[in-house]
Structures are given as structure tokens and as C-alpha cells.
N, C-alpha and C positions, 0 to 999 in steps of 0.2 A: 578376710583377715589372715595374716601369715600363720598365726598359731592354730588355725583350723585346718591347715594343709597337712597331708601325710608327708613323711620324709621324701618319698619319691616325687610327689607333686611340687614340694618346695625346691627340690633339686632341679626339676624341669623348668620351673619358673625362673630360677636363678640363671640357668643356661640361656633361656630366652632373652632375659635382660642383658646379659653379657653379649649375646649375638647382636642385639639391637644397637648396643653402644658402638659396635664396629661398622654400622651402616651410615649412609649419608643422611638418613632420616633423623637420627638421634640429635645431631647438632642443629638441624633445621627446626625441630620441635622446640628447642630452647629459645628460638627467636620470638616465640609467642608467649604471652602471659596467660594463656588458657590451654586446656587440653584439646587435642584434635579429636574430632568425631570419628566413629568407626569407619564411615564411608571415605573420609579424607585419608585415614591411615591405610585403608585397603588400596585406594588409588595410588598413593605415594609408593607403597610397597611394589605394586605392579610396575610402576614406572622404573623404579630402581632395578627391577628384575629384567628390564629391557623391553617391556611390552608397551604398546600404545594403549591409551585409555580413553574411554568415553564416559564422562561423568554427567549424569542427568539428575539435577536436584533443584528444589524450589528456590525462588528468588530470596536472597539474603541468607542462604544456608552456609555460605563460605566455600563454595566450590572453587573460587579463584585461588585458594590456598594450594590446590593441586597444581595450578599453573605456576604459582610462585616456587613450588618445589622443583618444577622442571627448570626454572631459571637457576635455582640453587645447584641442581645436578650439572647443568651446563658449565657453570663457573668452576665447580669442583673438578670436572673432567677436562677443563681447558678447551671447551667447545663453545659454540655460539647458540643463543636461543632467540628466536623471533617470537614476540608476543603480539598477536593480531587481534584487533577489535573491529566491530562493524562501523563505528562512528568516531569522528575526530575527537569529540568531547571525552569519550571513554579512553581513547588513546592518551590524551593529555593527562587525564586523571591517573591512569596506570603509570605513565611516565613519571609523574610527580611522586607516586608511592614508591617506585623502585629506586629513584634517585635518593629519596630519603633513607633507604636501607643500604644501598650499595655505593652511593656517591655518583656525581655527574660524569666521572671519567669512564665508568663501566656501563653506562646506560645511554642509549640514543633514542631518537624519535624521528619517524618518517611519516608525514601525512601530506595531503595535497597542499597544505599551507606552510608546513614547517619541515626543516631538515636540520636536525641537531645531532652531531656526533654519530653519523650513520655507520661508521666502522667499528663501533663499540661491540663488545661480546654480547650484550643484551640490547636488542632494538625493539621498541614498541612501534607498531605501524598499523595502518588500516589494511584490511584484507586486500583491497585493490592494489595497493603498493606492492605487496608480496606477489600477487598474480603477475603484475607487469615485470617484476624482477625475474620471475621464472621464465617468461616468454623471451626476455632480453638476454637470458643466460648470464645474469649479473655475477661479477666476481665476489660480491658480498655473500653469495650462497656457499662459498668455500668455507669448510669447517663448521657448517651448520649441523647441530646435533638434535635440537628440539624445536618444534613449532607448537605454540599454544594458540588454539582458535577459540577465543572467548565468544560467548553467545552464538555458538555454531548453528543453533536453530534458525538463524537468519537465512539459512539456505532455502527456507520456504518463501522468502521474500520474492514477490513477483518480478521486481525490477532488478534487484542486485544479487539474488540468491545463487545464480549460476557461478559467480566468482568463487564462492566457498568450494563448490565441487571442482572447479578448475584447479584450485590450489591443492586440494586433497589428492586429485588424480595425478598431478604433474610433479609433486614434491619427490625428490630423490628417495630411493628405498632406504637409504641409510639414516634418514631423518625420522625421529620418533614423534608421533603426532599426539597431542593432548587436546581432546575436544571437550569443551565445557558447554552444557546445554541446560535450558530450563527443563522442567519435568515434562517429557513427552510420552505419549502412550505407546509409541512404537520404537522405544529406545533399542530394544533387542534387534528389530529389523535393521535399524540404522547401524547398529554394532556389527551385524552380520555382513553388511555391505563394506564397512570399514575393514573388517577381517579379510574380505575378498581382495580389496584394492591396496591395503596397507600392510597386510600381514597380521600377526598375532595382536589382537586388540581385546582388552578386558573391558566389559561393560559394567559400570557401577551405578546403580540407581538408588537414590535416597528419596523417600516420599514424606519424611517427617520434617516439620519445621523446627528450627532451633528455638524459636520463640512462639509459644502457643498463640493462636489467632482466634479471637472471639468475634462472632458475627452479630450485628445488631440492625434494627430498623428504628429510625427516629421519627415518631409521629406526634405532632403537637408538642406537649411538654414531656412526653414519656419516651424513654428509650427501651424498646422491647428486645429481648434476646431472640435471635432467629430460631434457635433450637432450644427445646425444652431441657435437653441434657446433652452436654458436649464433653463426654469423657475423653475423647481424643483431641479436643481443642483444635479442630480444624485440620487435623491430619487425616490419614486414611486408615484409622483403626477399625477393628472388627465390630465395635459396638454400633448399634443402630441409633441414629439420631432422629428424633421426632420434631416436626415443626411445632413451634410454640402455639398451643391452642388459643391463647389470648390474641395472638396476631392473626390467626385464621378467623376468629370471631370478628375482629376489627375489620378485616377485609370484607367479610360477608355483610356487615352493617353498612360499610361505606358504599358497597356496590349494589345495595338494594335500591329500589325506586323511591324517589322522594314522595311524600304524602300527597295524594290527590283526593279532594273531598268526595269525588264520585266513586272512589274505590269502596268495595263492600267486602266484608268478611262474614261468611255464613249468613248472608242476607242482612247484616246489620252494619251501620257505620263503624269505622275504626274508632276504638275508644280513645277519648281525650288523653287518658293516662299513658296509653301506648305511644301516642304522638309526642307527648312531653318527654318520655323516656328516650325516644329516638332523637329528638332535638338535642337533649343533653349529651347523648353519646356523640352526635355529630360535632357538637361544639368542642369536643376534646381532640378532634382529628383535623389537622391541617399540615401543610408542608412548611416547616420552619424556614424563615429567611436566612440568608447567608451569615449576616452578623450574629443573628440569634443562635445559629449552630455553633459558631466559633466560641461565643460566650458560654454556651452550655458545656462544650468540651473543656474549656478553660476552667470552669467551676468544678468539673469532675476530675481534673488533673490528667486529661487525655491529650493535651498538646505536647509536642508539635504535631500538626496534622497537614496532610495533603488532601485538598478537595479536587477531585477530577471532574472537569467540566469540558465537554467535547466541543469546545468552540473558543477560539482566541478572544473574540469580542466578549464572550461570557466571562472569561478569566479577568479581563480588564475591568468589566462592569462590576464583578464581585469585589475587587479591590476598592473601587470607588464607593460601593455600598457600605463597606466596612469603615471607610474614612468618614463618610457622611454620618454614620451611626456613632462616631466618636470612639471607636474601638482603639484601645491602647494595650498592647501586650508586653511592652518593654518598660522598664523603669528608667530613670534619668541616666544611670550608669550604662545601661544597655544601649540607650539612644546615642550616647557619646561614643561608645565603641563602634557602633554601626557607622556613624558619620566618619570616624577615622579610617575604617577599612574601605568604605566606599570612595572616599576622597583619594586614598592611596592608589586604589585600583583603576580609577578613572582620571588620574592626573594627566595622562597623555592626550586626553580628548580636548580639543579646543572649546573655549567657552561658547562660541556661537553654535557649535554642533550640539553641545549639551542642551541648549534651549530647544533646538529642533527635535531632539530625541526624547523630550519630556522628562529630562533628568530630575528636575526639582520636585515634580509630583511623585516620581518613582522613589526619590530619596525620602520624601515625607512618609510614604507608606512603609518603607524599609525601617525607618526609625521607630515606627509603631509596631514593628514585628510582622508586617503583612506584605505579601508579594505575589505577583503573577509569574508564570513560567511557561513559555510557549515558543514555537519556532519563529514567530514574527518579531521576537525581541532581538536586540543587538546581542551578539555572542558574549561580549564583555559583561553586559547586564545580567545575562543568564548565569554566567559563572559566578558573579558576585552573589546572586540569590542562592546558588548552590552552597557557596562557602559559608554564607551567613546562616543558612538553615542547618548545616552540619555543626556549626559552632553554637547553635541554640539561640541565635540572635534574631532569626526570623522564625516565627512559630506557626504561621498560617500561610500556606502556599496554595494558590488556585492554579491548577496546571491542566494542560491537555494531555492526552494519553502518551505523547512522545516521551514524557518524563519517565514513564514506566519501563522504557526500553534500555535498560542497562545502566543508566546513571546511578552512581552510588549515593543515594539520597534517601535513606530510610526515615520513617516517622513512627511516632507511637500509634497514630490513628490515620486511617484512610477513609475519606468520605466519597461516596458516589451519589451524585445528584439524581441521575437517571440511568436506566439500564438499556437505553437506546442511543445509538449514535449514527451519524451520517458516514456511510462507507465509501463515498465518492459517487454512488449511483442512487442510493435510497437510504431512508432511515431504517436501520435494522437493529434487532436485539444484539447486545454484546454476547460473545461466545463464552463458554466456560473457560477457554484458554485465556481470553482477554480479561475476564473477571479475576482469574488466578494471578495474571501478570500485574494487574492494578492493585489488588489487595495484598499482593506479596510484599509491598513496600511497608506494610504495618508491622511494627515490632523490631526494635533495634537490638541486635545481639550484644550482650554485655551491658546493656543500659536498661532495657525494659523487661519486666517480668512477663508481660503478655502484650500482644498487639490487638488492635481493634479495627474492624471493618464496619463502617456505618453506612447504610443505604437510607436515603431520605424517602419518607413516605410520599408516594404520588398516587393520585386517583387511578384505580385500575390495577395497582400493584398486586401481583399474585405471589403470596408467600411460598407456595409450593414450587413455582418457577424459580424464585430466588434461591430456594434451598437446593434446587437442581444445579444452579450455577455454582453455588458455594460447595456443594458436595462432589462435583466433578472436577478433579484436581488436574487433569491432564488433557492435552490435545495432540493430535497426530502430526508428525513431521512429514510434509509432502514436498518432494523436489520440484523446483521451478526451472530446472536446467534446460537451456535451449542454446544450440550453436549460434554464433554470430559471425559476421564477415571477418572481423578482426581475429577472432578465435580460429577461423578456418585457415587464414593465410599463415598465422603463427604456427599452427599445428603442422600444416603441410611443409613449412620451411624446416621444422625440426625433425619430423618423423616420416614425411611422405604421406601420400593419400591413404594407402592401405593400412598402415600402422595407425594413422590418425583415426580412421574409421573404427578400428579395434579399440582404441583408447576411449572413444566416445561411447562405445557399447558398454564400457565398465562404469558409466555414470550411475548415480543413485536413481535418477529418473528412469533409466532403462531397467535397473534392478527391480524397482517397484512395479514397472509395467509388466515385466516378465512374470513376476509373482502373481499379479492380478489375473493373468491368463489362465492359471490353473482353475480358479473358481468359475470362470466363464466357460471353460471346456466342460466342466461338470454340468453346467446349466444346459449346454447344447445337447448332451447325452439325455438329460431328462426330457427336453423338448421333443427329441426324436421319438421317445417312447410315447409321449402324448399325441404326436402326429398320427401314429399308428392307430390309436384309439379313435381319434376324430375321423380318420379315413373310413373306419368301419361304420361309424355313426351316420355318415352321409351316403352310404351305399343305397342305390335305388334299383328296384327290380325291373324298371322300365327302360333303363339305359345308363349311360355314363354321366353321373351327376357332377363329377368334377369338370367335365366339358361344359355342362349347362351352367355351372357356377362361374366358369371363366367367361361365358357370354354375358352373364349378368354384370360381372365386374367390368368387362370391356365397355358395356353400355354406360355404366355409371361413370367410368373414367372419362369417356368421350364427352358426356354431358358436363362433367366438372371442367374439362379442358376448354370447352367452348365458353363456359361461364367465365373462366379465367381470362381467355382471350378478349371477351367482351369488356371485362374490367380493365384489362391492359389498354384496349383501344380507347376507352373513356378517359383513362389517365393520360394517354398520349394527346388526346384532344384538349384536355385541360392544360397540359404542359405547353401545347402549342399556343393556346390562348394567353397563357402567362407570358410567353416570349414576346407577345405583341404589346405588352403594357409599357407605358412610358412614365417618367416622373410627372406627377400632377394629375394622373388618371384617378378618378373616383370610382371605386368598385364596391361590390357587395360580396363579402366573404361568406360563402354558403354554410359552412359548418365549422366545428372546432371551438376552442376556448375563446377565440376572438371573432366569432361570427358577427356579421353586421357591417355597417358602413365603414369604409377605410380609404385613406388617401395614400397612393403609391409614392414613396420617397425615393426608392431605388428599386428597379425591376429585378435585380439579383440574377442577371443572366450569367451562366457559367462562362468564365474567361475563355475556355477552350473553344466556345462557339464563335468568338470574335477574333482572337489573335493566334489561334492554332496551337496553343500550349495548354497544359493542364493546371497551371498555377491558379490557386484560389478557386478551383472548380467545385461546384456543389454537385456531388455524384447523383443526387436525387432530383435533378432538374432545377429550374429557376426557383429562387427563394426570395420573393419580393420583401423589401423592408417597408412597412406601412405604419401610418399613424391612424389608430382607431378613433372612433367618435368618443371613446372614453379616455382619450388623452394618453394612450399607451403606444410606445414605439416598439414594434415587434418584428422579428424576422420570421415570416411564415414559411411553411413547407408545402410540398405537393399534397400531403394528406389533408390539408385544409381546403383543397379544391377538387372534390370528387367529380365535379362537372365543369365544363368550360365557363370562363368568366369574361365579361365584356365591360369596357369603360362606360359608366353611366353619365359621367360629366367630366369636365376638365377644370383644374384649378391651378393658379399660379402659386408656387412655393416661394416665399420670401427668401432672398439671399441670406438674410440675417438669421434664418431659422436654425436653431441649435437643438438637436434631439435630446441632449442632456439637460436642457433648461426646462423646468416645469412650467414657467411662464410662456415660453415659446410653444410648448406642446398645447397648453390650455388655449392660447389665442388661435392657433391653427385649427385645433379640433372644433372650436366654436364656429369658425368660418366654414368648416366642412359641414357641420350640421345645418347651418343657415343655407348653404348652397344646395345641398342634395338630400337633406333630411326628409323631404316630402316624396322622394322618388321611390316607387315600389319596383323591385327587380322582376324581370320576367321569369316565370317558372320553367325549368328545363324538363322537356318531355322525354320519357324513356323510349328507346328504339325497340323494334320487334326483335325477339330473341333469335339468335343464329341457329339454335337447336331445332327450331320449327322447320327449317328448310335444309337440314343437313342430311346428305345421302347415306353417310356411314351410320348415323343413328337409325335411319329408316331400315337399312340392311340388318343391323343387329336386332332390332325389334322383331323383324320378320323371322330371322333365324331362331330367336328365342321362342316365339310362339310355335314354330314348326318342330322344336326339339321334343323327343318322346317324353322326357321328364317333366315337361311343362304341364302335362295332364295328370301328374301323380297327386293322389289325395294327401300324401304326407310331404308334399313339395316344400312347404315352409319350414317343417322340422328338419328336413335334409339340408335346406339352405342355411339354417342356423348352424348346423354342424360344419357345413362347408365354409361358412364365414369364420368360425373358430379355427378351422384348419388353416385357412388362408392367413389369418392374423398370426397364429403361432409359427407358421412357415416363414412369414416375413420377419418375425422377431428372431427366429433361429438364424436366418440369413444375415441379419444385422449383427448378431453375436459372432458369427463366423468371420464377418468383415472386421469386427473389432479385434478378434484374435489375430487376424492377418495384419491389421493396422498397428497393433501394439508391439508386434515383433519387429525389431530393428527400426523403431520409429525415429530415434535420434540419428542413426546412421543415414536413414533416407532423407531427413531434413538436411543433413550435412552434404549429401550428394547433390541436392538441389542447389544449395548455396555455392558449392564448388562449380557446378555447371554454369551458374550465373557469372561467377568470378572469372571463369574461363572465357565466357562470351565477351567480357569487358577487358580481357587481356591482363588480369591480375595473376592468373595461374596458367601455366602450360604443362599439363600433366603433373609431375612432381616438382616442377620448377616454379619458384616464385619470381615473377618479373619485377622490374624496377618499380612499376606501379604497385605491385603487391607488397614490396618492402616498405613503401610509403604508408600503405594502409595498415601494415603491422605495427606502426608507431602511433596509430590513432585509436584511442579507446573511447568508447562512448556510444550512446544510442544511435547517433547518426554518423557512425564511422565512415560508411561508404560514401555518403553525401559529401562529407568533408574532403575525402580523398578525390572525388570527382571534381570538386570545386578547385582543388589544387592543380589537378591535371589540366583542367580547361582554362586555368589562369584567371578565374573569376575575381580573385582578390588582388590581382596585380594593380599597382598604382593607387591603391586605397591608402588614405592616411591612417595612422594608428587608431584614431577615434572611429573612423568609418569601418575599419577592420573589426574593432571590438563590437560594433553594432551588428555586423554580419555574423560573427561567431556566436553572438548571443542567441541567434535563431536556432543554433544547433543544440543548445542546452535548455533553454527556457520552455516551461510548460505552464500555461495559465492555470490557476486553481479552479476557476470557473470560466466557461466560455462566455465571451461578451460579443454577441453578434450585432448589437445595435450600431456600433461605430467601429470603423476600421482603425487599427492601431496607428498612432502617429509615427512617421518614419523620417529619418534624416533625408534631405534632398540631395540631388546631384548623383555622384558616383555610388554612394552607399545605397541609394534607392534602386539604382539600376542593377547593382550586384545582388541585392536581396531578391529582386524580381528574377534574375538569372538563376539564383539558388532554388527558387520555387519551381522554375521550369525544369531544372535538372532533376529535382525530386519527382516531378511528374513523369519524366522519362524512366527513372528508376522504379517508380511505382508500377508503371506499365510492364517493365521487365519482370518485376517480382510476380505480377499476376500471371505472366506468361510461363514463368518457371515454378508456379504454384508455391510461392513463399508467402505464408499467410501471417499478416500482422496480428490477427486475432489470437494466434497461438504464441505471440510474444517474439516472433522472428520478423525481421524486415525493418524498413525505415518509415517512421511516422512523418507526417507533414511538418516542416519547420514552422515554429511559432515566432512571429515577429513582434510579439507583445512587449519584449524587453529592449528592443533595438534602440528606441529613443533614449531610454534611461541610461543604457550603456554608453551611447554616443555622448550624451550630456556630461556624464561623470568623467569619461576619458578626455573630454574637452575642458576639464578643470572648472566645471560649474559647481556652485555651492551645494552642500547637502540639502539645505532647505529647498532650493529651487528644484533639484532633481526629485526628491521625495514628493514634493507637492504635485509635480506634473505626472509622476509615475503612479500616484495614488496607491502606494505600496508601503507596508510596514518596514522599518529599518532592518529588522532581522532577515526578512525575505530579500531585501535589496542586497545586503551583504552576502547572503548565501549564493544568490545568482551571480553576483560579481565574482565571487571566488571560483564558481564553476566555469565562468567564462575565462578567467585567468588560467585555470587548469588546462582547458582545451587550447587556449592560445599558446601555452607552453608546449603542448604536443605538436601544434601546427608549426611552431618555430623549429622544432626538431625534425619534422617530416618534410617541410617545404624545400624546394630546390635551393642549393647553395649558390648557384651561378645564374646570372641573368634574371634574378628575381628579387623583388623588394619585400616579399611576404614574410620571410623569416625575420628580417631586421625590424619590420613594422610590427610584427607579432610581439617581439620583445619590448618594443617601445610602448605598445598597447598595454602590456602587463604592467610596466612601470607607471603608465598613466592611470590605470585602474587601481593599482595598489597604493592608495593614499587614504588619509583620513580614517573614517570608520572601518574601511575595508582592510586597512593595514595593521590595525591594532592586533598585536600578537596575543594569541591565547595561551602562550607558554611563558613561564618565568616569573 
């Protein structure tokens, strides 16, 4: 209170208020009907002082206000501000917000799909657009004063993260950078790097949530608090939070063995009363169904809620379950408003397409206040769900985790069905960072007093593990930066090879690698001290025990090598036997998941063995496609054949056989069992071991027995010390190699890429050739393959639809590999061009191997995927949406997303293709027009 201040303090406060009124921050604060938080004020003051800022704060804490202040400063100073986001949906959302505040004349939008008022002083764009502008030296960069990088923690993203670092490194020094990040545990390290490459950067970290978060577990009819006492309400306060003892008791009860009459306790049968108590306790524990959970939250006033289900099919199934349960969360007025909004937003979609897209079922769910949200949905449908949710007309959303990545769609409650998700390779526990990101959606600032995170009870749930997830608020930011072919030619063109190498050395990836070397060096020093102690322990009075230990190791290594050679020889024999198989051969699969009788449908011989190129090649040898006696069609691998295999019988495969048809499989499998079910395969006899006749092994054994140390009474004690010495020495050498490997790693990869590009005549020293200038305009994972196809004229003479089919192979990646059936392809020129593309990829793949460019490290060209070629060809040929989606067996959202990516690359090809004596540029533009229709063309802005 003012009356409590001394005269000196009151005077100082008055001066501070007057000083603030003269800043740009004062009028900016008046734009909001709430006071700014201390971290927001601190960041804004640093910006106004001319510093760059890194703001790391929890989801929903309002860190975007700092980005909006950079926009305000740019307009005040008559300069430009670029506001970058990782995804188009976020760009569209931020564009709409800024237009509402500053008007459409002052705000522009640039994404892969839209270009609106690109010369405006404020432009919202995806990060890739800014990267491309920097490499192209765009005039739009003139007068640029501020760049806001929203969700900058995306630079950890394995596939796209490098773009963020490229932008940060290449932005002109005069540009002030505003980096907004989720709470990461190494914000200071990231800030130090920004300080190094961008100059004075203030790091502001806020770990408190603006809306308190309560953690719960829902088991049966009861909602348990996860923590007994939550004085910091989900923040990182100093108070210690204990796991609710009732929840721990529940977990113990659930995880104890069920009653077995043979169990005995202290020699007596378990008492009937104990069994009855256990039965009553168990009857209170179950995982509530989805409609039951929503009804429970509705009754307790905890809606709107987002339920995260790590499966698209699961999200759709959840909506259906709620509909079947008769759940209605909207009254008649709400239903009417929903219908009006939906009909207005979907008015441009033709009626026949609405039917294909499941519009009427989707609308029924929306009217009841229920919706799904996932990447397989049409973008327009997703945007409608987001709008209705924010307006409070959709109260229960079932979503995949992609919703948690930046979309401004907060809820009162967040529900997690499981703490395990598929990560692309296996089912794995979600990380503390993922848990924080998901539950961060709970609690709407200015609306909710508190947010709620609810985990559904599952058998085996460990409350302590859950408490660990909930209590660990941060995760580390790790660079995923790797040089690419496009990056290399652009850098050399702008800076020359030497300066480019120096620039790459300033990346966050190298910064982290260099820091990690310090700890490794200390470990090497400790190991060297340990080696000295082990050397003393293995000293023998009879002779040189180190020499004796080396003989023992050489003997062991030789025996291991011979065993390996024997295994390789057996594998080669097995592969040779597989190459002799023909369609219709009946074989016996000796081992593996599909062991037993099988009919060869396709021998799966690598294409390189027959036509001299590497297209479609299986690098691990033949992979026969077989029908098992259990009616399964599977592509087997060499691991299923440790011994040679022979045809037991021959069968005719009907021409009408369809591996996708259960009836076809059943009939042919029945014929297989009838034909060969009685045959017993011959057992394979193992050959004599090569070690028995090896002269080197005989020599080493003789030398070992003749060595003085062989007769030592303490020989085995010395040998143990020698083995420890050898292991520690090997570990130390590995650490030394790691130190060597981590120093200048990015630059060394760049050198290998430059060497390959020089070999292909894209670079000549510091000069970028015409071929290189073409590559500089091609951005994407398969940039070099696209450039080689243009150089070799692979796409000349193709129709627009055929060109769309070929370009789809550069962008598409199937969610799950389907080895059972080859993808359907357009016939004629398109099929020949696709085959040629695969052959060129084989040549590039061999070159990358020669130049030690490793795809496993995220560098290099993956094999083109032909799985979308037929769908792209059909759509560009003006086929109906119903026909295309039915044949593609793909959700509408995926189809639209892949089409837009094909359109993006077609645009690049139109710009990069030769202008004279070539049809590619003209047909690429025609292909864009052919694809950009119907559901693909619906604008996501305006």
C-alpha cells in the first residue's frame, strides 16, 4: 500500500512509474485486460533494451505475449517482424489473432499453402519459408527488425529440427531474435549458444503454471488424488509431495495374486473372510469406459476435456462409443449454433464429397458436443473442431498427441487413457516431457480456477512411476542438426567452402558435442589411473603376463572368427537355396514365427541380381513371399532360414489368387495342407567345425602351453586382472575415439557431402555449377534425387498426372510397411519413369556408401516410396474423391496432406526445371492445378 512507503520509497516508485510510461511497454500492456506476469515483463523489458530473448515457460503460460510485444516494437519503430511457427495450423491461428488486432493491411501470411499480403510489416510464416527466403536472399528481408520463433524447442525434431538452427545461424546480425520454448531443462545451455551466435541474449525461465494443475487417477467409481498434499499445485515448489497412500494400497491390492485354493498361510487355508474382503475390494477397481468417464467429469463440472488416445482409430471408436451410449453434452440452442457454424465452414465442399468424408456422422457427434481430432481428418474438419471447442460448443474431444503440439486449444481437464504409446518402433512409456506437454493443456487462463489431469486406472499402473512423470516438469533440448545437399550448395554459393564450414561449426549440435567432450576427457584420465593399478595386479614373477594374455586373446578371437565364418557360410548356402525357389514351390520354413509348411508365391529375388540395378533390392538377400498353412501371407527374411531349404513339392497357384482375400488364402492353404501335409522334411546335419583343422589355432595353443606364465600357480588370478586391464584399455580407446569423433563432426559430414557433390559436378571448389544452382532450389528429404532426375530428363514427356505420380515418390512415406503386395502404379511412361527414379536412387545410394554418408545419422537419400503414386495419378486425372480414397485405403486428412506436399515439391520443380527444350516446368504447373481441387483446395484461411 502507498501509505506504508517511506517518502523516499514513494518518490522512487513514482519515478519508476513515470519512466515506464515513456516506454513502448506501457501502451502495449493496455492492450490486455489482465496484468502481465513478472517473466513476461522481464522479457519485454529485455527486448526493448535491444537484447534477444529466450523465454522457456510451461504450455499455456502466455509466453506468446513476448512475441506479440516484438510485433508491437517493430510497428512502433517502422520495421518488419516475421513471426514463425512450426506448423501451418499454428501459422493460420496466429495470423487470425494478429489480423484481429492490427487489421489485414498490416499482417501477411506465408505457408506452403497460402500467400497473403507477403509484403506487410508483420508476416506470419512457417519456419521453412523463412529458411528458404534466407538462402534465396529475398528482398522481403530488407528492413527486418525482429524474428519470433514460436515453439523453438522443435529444433529437437529428428526430421525438421535442422531448419530452426539454419535460420538462427543465417539471420542477419541486425535482427533481434525472440525464441519461445516449452520448459526445457537445459535452457541455460541453449541460451549460452544463442549468446554465442546471436549476441546478447537474455534467458528467462518460468516454471510456475498460471492455472494450478491437480493430478488424479480415476479407478472404478472413485477419483483419487495422485498426491496426498499438493501445496504447489503441480508447479516445482520446494514442498515435498507424497503419493496418496490410498492409491498405493489400491495398486498393491490389484497387483496381488488372485486366490488359489491350494495357497496356504502359516499352514492353514486362507480364511473365507479374507477372500470375501479381497473380492469386495476388487469389485471397486476397474477401468471406466469412455462414455462413463465423460459423464463423470460432466457431473463434477470438469468439462470441457481432451482425452488423449495414441491411435487415430481409437479416437474415432471413442466418438462412436459415446454416440451409442446416448451421450448428449449440448442443449437444443447449442446444437443449433453448432449446425450453423459447421454448415457455414463447409459450404464450399460439394455434397458428394461430404458423403465420402463421413460428414453427417461427424456433424451428429459435433451437435452432441463430441469430436475426434487427429492427423487423418480433413484439415477443414479439424479446424471446425478447434473453433467449436474454443467456443465451448464441443465439450469432449478425443485426440492423438499431435493436438498437444502448439495448437491453442486449452481445456479444463485432460485425460490420459494409457501411459504407453507406439513410438514408430515399439510400445514405450511416455516420457516426462511428453506427459508435461499433454497435461499442459489442462486449465484455461482467465476461465478456470484450476486444471485437472486425469489418468485412467490400468492393471499394473505404478503410482510412484506416475508421480515421477508428474513431478518431472522438464526435458532436455537436443539438437538434431545435420547438413544436407541443398544446404551445402546454398552455403557454398553464399559464403564459399571455408566460411561455410566455420558457420556449421557454430551450430547448436556442435556446441553440445564440444561441451560433452569435457566429461569424456575426465573419464579417460580416471581410466588411465585404473589401468596402472590393473597392470600391477597382473604382474607375474615367471614372465611377461601381458604377452601371455595376448596369446589367450588371439586364440579366443581366432576361434570366434572361425565360428563367424562358419555361420556366414551357412547363411550363404541358405541364401543360395532361396535363390533357386520358384512360385509354386512347397517348402518347410525351419524356424521363426512362421515355421512350418509354406507355399512360395514370389521368390523375392533382389532386382539387382537380374537386371543390373539396385531398384527394389533387398539388401539381406532373397525375401520370399509365402502363404503359410495357417492362411497367412508373409514376406520372410534370411533369418527364417538358418539352413538351406529345398522344394518338397510343386503346386499350381490359381491366376485368380488374391493375397488380400481371406477366402483366396483359405482355399489355397487348404490345398497346400492336402498336397504336402504328410511330408516330413529331411533334417540338416551340421558339418565338422573348421577350428578342428585350423593351423593358426594349433600354433597358438602350442605357444600358449610353452609360455613361462602357463605354469604359474596364480595364473587364473593374473588372467582376471589381465582381462580387466584389456577391457578398460578397450573402453579408454573407445572414449578417445569418441573425443576425436565429436570434434568437428558437423564439418566432417559437410566435407563428405561437398566431396560427393563435387564428384557429381554440382560444385567445383567454391563455384556452384548450373547443376548446383538447380539443386539449391530443391528443398526436401530427396533433394539430390529430384535434381538428378531433372538432369537426366527422367520426367520429360510425362503428362501432368504422370509427373504428379513420380513426384509423390519423393515425399510419401508409408506409416507402416506393407510387404505383402507391391503398390499399384500407373502404366506406361509413369511406370518407366518411377523405375528409372529407383535406379538413380540405387546409384546415389552406392555413392553415399562410398563417401561414408550415413542415412542412419539422418544424412543422405532414403529409398523413394511408390505407395502414393497411384492415388496422386488418379486425383490429378480428375477422378472422384470417393474412387481415389477407396483405392488408396487412406484417411482423407492423410490424402490431403500428401497432396499438399506433392504440390509443394512440384512448385519447386517448376522453378528449378530447365526453361528451354523442356516440358517439365510447364507440366509441373499443370500438375499443381490438377491436384489443387476439391478437398485439397479448401483454403484454411479466411
